[in-house]
A tleap script that builds the chain and sets N, CA, C and O, in Angstrom:
source leaprc.protein.ff14SB
mol = sequence {
  NMET GLY PHE HIE LEU ALA VAL PRO GLY ILE
  ALA GLY TYR MET LEU LEU VAL VAL PHE ALA
  LEU LEU ARG LEU ILE ALA LEU THR VAL CYS
  LEU ALA GLY ILE GLY LEU ALA TYR ALA LEU
  TYR LEU THR ASP VAL GLU ALA HIE MET LEU
  HIE VAL TRP CYS VAL PHE TYR VAL SER SER
  LEU VAL LEU ILE VAL LEU ILE THR PHE LEU
  ALA PHE GLY ASP LEU ILE PHE ALA ARG ALA
  PRO ALA THR SER CARG
}
set mol.1.N position { 0.270 -27.144 -8.447 }
set mol.1.CA position { -0.786 -25.975 -7.985 }
set mol.1.C position { 0.321 -25.082 -7.104 }
set mol.1.O position { 0.739 -25.426 -5.999 }
set mol.2.N position { 0.721 -23.834 -7.833 }
set mol.2.CA position { 1.403 -22.891 -6.791 }
set mol.2.C position { 0.754 -21.846 -6.149 }
set mol.2.O position { -0.476 -21.800 -6.132 }
set mol.3.N position { 1.316 -21.160 -5.718 }
set mol.3.CA position { 0.836 -19.836 -4.892 }
set mol.3.C position { 1.215 -18.647 -5.795 }
set mol.3.O position { 2.396 -18.521 -6.118 }
set mol.4.N position { 0.145 -17.629 -6.288 }
set mol.4.CA position { 0.318 -16.900 -6.946 }
set mol.4.C position { 0.749 -15.535 -5.870 }
set mol.4.O position { 0.076 -15.232 -4.885 }
set mol.5.N position { 1.874 -14.895 -6.260 }
set mol.5.CA position { 2.148 -13.713 -5.691 }
set mol.5.C position { 1.115 -12.580 -5.665 }
set mol.5.O position { 1.125 -11.748 -4.759 }
set mol.6.N position { 0.244 -12.554 -6.641 }
set mol.6.CA position { -0.602 -11.477 -7.178 }
set mol.6.C position { -1.764 -11.855 -6.045 }
set mol.6.O position { -2.315 -10.805 -5.716 }
set mol.7.N position { -2.184 -12.715 -5.512 }
set mol.7.CA position { -3.111 -12.683 -4.277 }
set mol.7.C position { -2.999 -12.248 -2.990 }
set mol.7.O position { -4.042 -12.192 -2.338 }
set mol.8.N position { -1.880 -11.897 -2.426 }
set mol.8.CA position { -1.593 -10.988 -1.314 }
set mol.8.C position { -1.671 -9.628 -1.853 }
set mol.8.O position { -2.220 -8.743 -1.197 }
set mol.9.N position { -1.215 -9.426 -2.883 }
set mol.9.CA position { -1.652 -7.998 -3.544 }
set mol.9.C position { -2.560 -7.561 -3.623 }
set mol.9.O position { -2.907 -6.556 -3.003 }
set mol.10.N position { -3.422 -8.369 -4.649 }
set mol.10.CA position { -4.636 -7.693 -4.603 }
set mol.10.C position { -5.808 -7.877 -3.544 }
set mol.10.O position { -6.918 -7.363 -3.684 }
set mol.11.N position { -5.441 -8.650 -2.494 }
set mol.11.CA position { -6.350 -8.706 -1.128 }
set mol.11.C position { -5.982 -7.369 -0.604 }
set mol.11.O position { -6.796 -6.580 -0.124 }
set mol.12.N position { -4.576 -7.137 -0.735 }
set mol.12.CA position { -3.962 -5.893 0.264 }
set mol.12.C position { -4.732 -4.635 -0.441 }
set mol.12.O position { -5.142 -3.807 0.372 }
set mol.13.N position { -4.950 -4.402 -1.570 }
set mol.13.CA position { -5.291 -2.976 -2.324 }
set mol.13.C position { -6.963 -3.062 -2.091 }
set mol.13.O position { -7.614 -2.023 -1.978 }
set mol.14.N position { -7.593 -4.379 -2.029 }
set mol.14.CA position { -9.171 -4.373 -1.577 }
set mol.14.C position { -9.087 -3.726 -0.280 }
set mol.14.O position { -9.752 -2.698 -0.153 }
set mol.15.N position { -8.472 -4.084 0.603 }
set mol.15.CA position { -8.351 -4.170 2.071 }
set mol.15.C position { -8.093 -2.341 2.213 }
set mol.15.O position { -8.777 -1.783 3.070 }
set mol.16.N position { -7.237 -1.574 1.476 }
set mol.16.CA position { -6.978 -0.308 1.188 }
set mol.16.C position { -7.860 0.444 1.140 }
set mol.16.O position { -7.962 1.483 1.792 }
set mol.17.N position { -8.823 -0.110 0.137 }
set mol.17.CA position { -10.161 0.809 -0.437 }
set mol.17.C position { -10.873 0.637 0.611 }
set mol.17.O position { -11.446 1.630 1.060 }
set mol.18.N position { -11.045 -0.734 1.328 }
set mol.18.CA position { -12.266 -0.755 2.559 }
set mol.18.C position { -11.921 0.226 3.584 }
set mol.18.O position { -12.763 0.789 4.284 }
set mol.19.N position { -10.541 0.436 3.663 }
set mol.19.CA position { -10.399 1.172 5.102 }
set mol.19.C position { -10.506 2.418 4.858 }
set mol.19.O position { -11.109 3.218 5.573 }
set mol.20.N position { -9.844 2.705 3.682 }
set mol.20.CA position { -10.092 4.461 3.063 }
set mol.20.C position { -11.497 4.848 2.819 }
set mol.20.O position { -11.745 6.054 2.824 }
set mol.21.N position { -12.603 3.877 2.572 }
set mol.21.CA position { -14.011 4.328 2.368 }
set mol.21.C position { -14.452 4.420 3.534 }
set mol.21.O position { -15.306 5.295 3.670 }
set mol.22.N position { -14.144 3.739 4.590 }
set mol.22.CA position { -14.404 3.890 6.108 }
set mol.22.C position { -13.554 4.752 6.813 }
set mol.22.O position { -13.493 4.587 8.032 }
set mol.23.N position { -12.859 5.673 6.274 }
set mol.23.CA position { -12.076 6.199 6.931 }
set mol.23.C position { -11.304 5.732 8.094 }
set mol.23.O position { -11.059 6.551 8.980 }
set mol.24.N position { -10.877 4.480 8.208 }
set mol.24.CA position { -10.172 4.188 8.941 }
set mol.24.C position { -8.512 4.624 8.809 }
set mol.24.O position { -7.735 3.789 8.346 }
set mol.25.N position { -8.040 5.888 9.213 }
set mol.25.CA position { -6.795 6.173 8.712 }
set mol.25.C position { -5.478 5.567 9.320 }
set mol.25.O position { -4.420 5.459 8.701 }
set mol.26.N position { -5.674 5.230 10.475 }
set mol.26.CA position { -4.944 4.306 11.294 }
set mol.26.C position { -4.190 3.057 10.226 }
set mol.26.O position { -3.084 2.808 9.746 }
set mol.27.N position { -5.609 2.485 10.229 }
set mol.27.CA position { -5.257 1.137 9.558 }
set mol.27.C position { -4.976 1.280 8.092 }
set mol.27.O position { -4.390 0.353 7.532 }
set mol.28.N position { -5.357 2.425 7.358 }
set mol.28.CA position { -4.964 2.566 6.157 }
set mol.28.C position { -3.441 2.937 5.850 }
set mol.28.O position { -2.862 2.678 4.795 }
set mol.29.N position { -2.903 3.579 6.940 }
set mol.29.CA position { -1.591 3.777 6.929 }
set mol.29.C position { -0.812 2.491 7.311 }
set mol.29.O position { 0.101 2.160 6.555 }
set mol.30.N position { -1.027 1.864 8.209 }
set mol.30.CA position { -0.609 0.770 8.646 }
set mol.30.C position { -0.465 -0.192 7.462 }
set mol.30.O position { 0.663 -0.543 7.114 }
set mol.31.N position { -1.601 -0.650 6.806 }
set mol.31.CA position { -1.738 -1.430 5.764 }
set mol.31.C position { -0.657 -1.070 4.605 }
set mol.31.O position { -0.018 -1.964 4.050 }
set mol.32.N position { -0.515 0.157 4.314 }
set mol.32.CA position { -0.125 0.664 3.164 }
set mol.32.C position { 1.720 0.414 3.201 }
set mol.32.O position { 2.449 -0.131 2.372 }
set mol.33.N position { 2.068 1.121 4.637 }
set mol.33.CA position { 2.973 0.677 5.008 }
set mol.33.C position { 3.770 -0.595 4.831 }
set mol.33.O position { 4.944 -0.752 4.498 }
set mol.34.N position { 2.697 -1.580 5.184 }
set mol.34.CA position { 3.062 -3.084 4.986 }
set mol.34.C position { 3.151 -3.201 3.514 }
set mol.34.O position { 3.940 -3.915 2.896 }
set mol.35.N position { 2.388 -2.537 3.100 }
set mol.35.CA position { 2.812 -2.767 1.672 }
set mol.35.C position { 3.592 -2.626 0.777 }
set mol.35.O position { 3.868 -3.344 -0.184 }
set mol.36.N position { 4.186 -1.068 1.316 }
set mol.36.CA position { 5.127 -0.535 0.783 }
set mol.36.C position { 6.619 -1.396 1.072 }
set mol.36.O position { 7.543 -1.608 0.287 }
set mol.37.N position { 6.463 -1.796 2.511 }
set mol.37.CA position { 7.731 -2.764 2.327 }
set mol.37.C position { 7.935 -4.079 1.858 }
set mol.37.O position { 9.035 -4.630 1.833 }
set mol.38.N position { 6.962 -4.536 1.519 }
set mol.38.CA position { 6.328 -6.074 0.757 }
set mol.38.C position { 6.881 -5.503 -0.801 }
set mol.38.O position { 7.536 -6.254 -1.524 }
set mol.39.N position { 6.612 -4.402 -1.127 }
set mol.39.CA position { 6.812 -3.818 -2.514 }
set mol.39.C position { 8.246 -3.559 -2.672 }
set mol.39.O position { 8.956 -4.016 -3.567 }
set mol.40.N position { 8.496 -3.019 -2.010 }
set mol.40.CA position { 9.918 -2.788 -1.790 }
set mol.40.C position { 11.086 -4.048 -1.924 }
set mol.40.O position { 11.961 -4.138 -2.785 }
set mol.41.N position { 10.788 -5.059 -0.703 }
set mol.41.CA position { 11.536 -6.574 -1.136 }
set mol.41.C position { 11.181 -7.033 -2.093 }
set mol.41.O position { 11.996 -7.825 -2.565 }
set mol.42.N position { 9.844 -6.844 -2.927 }
set mol.42.CA position { 9.834 -7.363 -4.282 }
set mol.42.C position { 10.653 -6.740 -5.461 }
set mol.42.O position { 10.769 -7.336 -6.532 }
set mol.43.N position { 11.109 -5.747 -5.267 }
set mol.43.CA position { 11.713 -4.695 -6.222 }
set mol.43.C position { 13.068 -5.240 -6.029 }
set mol.43.O position { 13.698 -5.620 -7.016 }
set mol.44.N position { 13.581 -5.313 -4.833 }
set mol.44.CA position { 15.193 -5.883 -4.327 }
set mol.44.C position { 15.155 -7.048 -4.909 }
set mol.44.O position { 16.059 -7.206 -5.729 }
set mol.45.N position { 14.307 -8.076 -4.756 }
set mol.45.CA position { 14.500 -9.439 -5.546 }
set mol.45.C position { 14.620 -9.257 -6.970 }
set mol.45.O position { 15.619 -9.789 -7.453 }
set mol.46.N position { 13.953 -8.718 -7.672 }
set mol.46.CA position { 14.175 -8.293 -9.000 }
set mol.46.C position { 15.197 -8.136 -9.458 }
set mol.46.O position { 15.712 -8.760 -10.385 }
set mol.47.N position { 15.794 -6.886 -8.580 }
set mol.47.CA position { 16.931 -6.274 -8.765 }
set mol.47.C position { 18.206 -6.999 -8.795 }
set mol.47.O position { 19.021 -6.988 -9.718 }
set mol.48.N position { 18.301 -7.742 -7.480 }
set mol.48.CA position { 19.620 -8.184 -6.992 }
set mol.48.C position { 19.427 -9.889 -7.392 }
set mol.48.O position { 20.453 -10.570 -7.413 }
set mol.49.N position { 18.498 -10.346 -7.610 }
set mol.49.CA position { 18.585 -12.065 -7.514 }
set mol.49.C position { 17.926 -12.308 -9.054 }
set mol.49.O position { 18.681 -12.984 -9.752 }
set mol.50.N position { 16.814 -11.944 -9.656 }
set mol.50.CA position { 16.402 -12.272 -10.798 }
set mol.50.C position { 17.064 -11.266 -11.600 }
set mol.50.O position { 17.176 -11.754 -12.724 }
set mol.51.N position { 17.510 -10.217 -11.580 }
set mol.51.CA position { 18.299 -9.285 -12.609 }
set mol.51.C position { 16.850 -9.123 -13.890 }
set mol.51.O position { 17.059 -9.095 -15.103 }
set mol.52.N position { 15.887 -9.063 -13.454 }
set mol.52.CA position { 14.790 -8.758 -14.668 }
set mol.52.C position { 13.834 -7.678 -14.057 }
set mol.52.O position { 14.066 -7.399 -12.881 }
set mol.53.N position { 12.791 -7.022 -14.671 }
set mol.53.CA position { 12.371 -5.815 -14.281 }
set mol.53.C position { 10.719 -6.345 -14.881 }
set mol.53.O position { 10.514 -6.483 -16.087 }
set mol.54.N position { 9.860 -6.546 -14.042 }
set mol.54.CA position { 8.624 -6.634 -14.500 }
set mol.54.C position { 7.699 -5.602 -14.230 }
set mol.54.O position { 7.560 -5.247 -13.060 }
set mol.55.N position { 6.871 -4.921 -15.366 }
set mol.55.CA position { 6.305 -3.682 -15.513 }
set mol.55.C position { 5.020 -3.792 -14.379 }
set mol.55.O position { 4.399 -2.793 -14.018 }
set mol.56.N position { 4.732 -5.153 -13.888 }
set mol.56.CA position { 3.394 -4.865 -13.148 }
set mol.56.C position { 4.049 -4.974 -11.520 }
set mol.56.O position { 3.291 -4.664 -10.600 }
set mol.57.N position { 5.035 -5.284 -11.297 }
set mol.57.CA position { 5.622 -5.045 -9.919 }
set mol.57.C position { 6.193 -3.921 -9.845 }
set mol.57.O position { 6.137 -3.488 -8.694 }
set mol.58.N position { 6.927 -2.984 -10.831 }
set mol.58.CA position { 7.191 -1.589 -10.717 }
set mol.58.C position { 6.092 -0.555 -10.576 }
set mol.58.O position { 6.096 0.402 -9.802 }
set mol.59.N position { 4.891 -0.988 -11.682 }
set mol.59.CA position { 3.734 -0.104 -11.358 }
set mol.59.C position { 3.141 -0.349 -10.047 }
set mol.59.O position { 2.611 0.633 -9.527 }
set mol.60.N position { 3.119 -1.374 -9.447 }
set mol.60.CA position { 2.664 -1.640 -8.338 }
set mol.60.C position { 3.384 -0.759 -7.207 }
set mol.60.O position { 2.809 -0.316 -6.213 }
set mol.61.N position { 4.535 -0.605 -7.477 }
set mol.61.CA position { 5.532 0.030 -6.156 }
set mol.61.C position { 5.346 1.566 -6.539 }
set mol.61.O position { 5.617 2.342 -5.623 }
set mol.62.N position { 4.960 2.092 -7.653 }
set mol.62.CA position { 4.728 3.251 -7.675 }
set mol.62.C position { 3.561 3.680 -7.308 }
set mol.62.O position { 3.403 4.808 -6.842 }
set mol.63.N position { 2.468 2.707 -7.501 }
set mol.63.CA position { 1.103 2.955 -6.888 }
set mol.63.C position { 1.038 2.922 -5.412 }
set mol.63.O position { 0.438 3.766 -4.746 }
set mol.64.N position { 1.780 1.751 -4.854 }
set mol.64.CA position { 1.637 1.779 -3.409 }
set mol.64.C position { 2.519 3.033 -2.703 }
set mol.64.O position { 2.204 3.517 -1.616 }
set mol.65.N position { 3.510 3.414 -3.390 }
set mol.65.CA position { 4.354 4.471 -2.873 }
set mol.65.C position { 3.309 5.889 -2.801 }
set mol.65.O position { 3.336 6.660 -1.841 }
set mol.66.N position { 2.494 6.049 -3.872 }
set mol.66.CA position { 1.414 7.022 -3.653 }
set mol.66.C position { 0.234 7.018 -2.970 }
set mol.66.O position { -0.467 7.945 -2.567 }
set mol.67.N position { 0.105 5.647 -2.890 }
set mol.67.CA position { -1.176 5.597 -1.880 }
set mol.67.C position { -0.344 5.747 -0.280 }
set mol.67.O position { -0.817 6.401 0.650 }
set mol.68.N position { 0.478 5.276 -0.242 }
set mol.68.CA position { 1.325 5.456 1.338 }
set mol.68.C position { 1.539 6.798 1.516 }
set mol.68.O position { 1.228 7.142 2.656 }
set mol.69.N position { 2.053 7.909 0.658 }
set mol.69.CA position { 2.216 8.875 0.921 }
set mol.69.C position { 0.727 9.865 1.398 }
set mol.69.O position { 0.555 10.637 2.342 }
set mol.70.N position { -0.126 9.453 0.347 }
set mol.70.CA position { -1.471 10.149 0.604 }
set mol.70.C position { -2.194 9.545 1.975 }
set mol.70.O position { -3.114 10.190 2.479 }
set mol.71.N position { -1.811 8.446 2.493 }
set mol.71.CA position { -2.495 7.966 3.691 }
set mol.71.C position { -1.511 8.636 4.660 }
set mol.71.O position { -2.046 9.018 5.701 }
set mol.72.N position { -0.147 8.873 4.551 }
set mol.72.CA position { 0.359 9.553 5.786 }
set mol.72.C position { -0.016 11.132 5.619 }
set mol.72.O position { -0.096 11.964 6.523 }
set mol.73.N position { -0.209 11.308 4.328 }
set mol.73.CA position { -0.410 13.206 4.658 }
set mol.73.C position { -2.232 13.339 5.270 }
set mol.73.O position { -2.685 14.296 5.899 }
set mol.74.N position { -3.063 11.982 4.818 }
set mol.74.CA position { -4.410 12.176 5.725 }
set mol.74.C position { -3.934 12.236 6.799 }
set mol.74.O position { -4.071 13.244 7.492 }
set mol.75.N position { -3.202 11.082 7.233 }
set mol.75.CA position { -2.901 11.322 8.855 }
set mol.75.C position { -2.893 12.461 9.524 }
set mol.75.O position { -3.678 12.921 10.353 }
set mol.76.N position { -1.519 13.018 8.883 }
set mol.76.CA position { -0.805 14.337 9.377 }
set mol.76.C position { -1.746 15.420 9.235 }
set mol.76.O position { -1.866 16.140 10.226 }
set mol.77.N position { -2.368 15.665 8.326 }
set mol.77.CA position { -3.081 16.816 7.841 }
set mol.77.C position { -4.712 16.633 7.996 }
set mol.77.O position { -5.578 17.094 7.253 }
set mol.78.N position { -4.832 16.053 8.844 }
set mol.78.CA position { -6.559 15.281 9.022 }
set mol.78.C position { -7.135 16.474 9.895 }
set mol.78.O position { -6.578 16.834 10.932 }
set mol.79.N position { -8.190 17.010 9.443 }
set mol.79.CA position { -9.040 18.100 10.538 }
set mol.79.C position { -9.283 17.449 11.846 }
set mol.79.O position { -9.680 16.296 12.016 }
set mol.80.N position { -8.982 18.371 12.791 }
set mol.80.CA position { -9.658 17.487 14.162 }
set mol.80.C position { -11.054 17.688 13.796 }
set mol.80.O position { -11.542 18.501 13.012 }
set mol.81.N position { -11.705 16.623 14.647 }
set mol.81.CA position { -13.149 16.357 14.858 }
set mol.81.C position { -13.988 17.470 15.135 }
set mol.81.O position { -13.615 18.210 16.045 }
set mol.82.N position { -14.900 17.708 14.621 }
set mol.82.CA position { -15.748 19.355 14.986 }
set mol.82.C position { -16.541 18.640 16.239 }
set mol.82.O position { -17.085 17.538 16.164 }
set mol.83.N position { -16.504 19.424 17.325 }
set mol.83.CA position { -17.388 19.486 18.565 }
set mol.83.C position { -18.628 20.322 18.173 }
set mol.83.O position { -18.793 21.317 17.468 }
set mol.84.N position { -19.730 19.233 19.178 }
set mol.84.CA position { -21.192 19.901 18.732 }
set mol.84.C position { -21.109 21.177 20.149 }
set mol.84.O position { -20.521 21.041 21.222 }
set mol.85.N position { -21.816 22.221 19.721 }
set mol.85.CA position { -22.047 23.004 21.145 }
set mol.85.C position { -23.351 23.035 21.548 }
set mol.85.O position { -23.659 23.593 22.601 }
savepdb mol mol.pdb
quit
């Protein structure tokens, strides 16, 4: 019985959804950055060790890049909280 690499990926995407829905922007950015680093590592393994490309890993890389950019954009351009008068 082995360990499937999809398990931490699925768990990471589920956490990203939860953090984004709860508007926990800093945690979303942090987790997206970790996910991006992991996806880049797996892509490097594919390119330099395995010499094959998996369409699922490449699509996951594209997805996590988009999520990371959107999360950073939300962090940078988030509106200041409204103050009550």
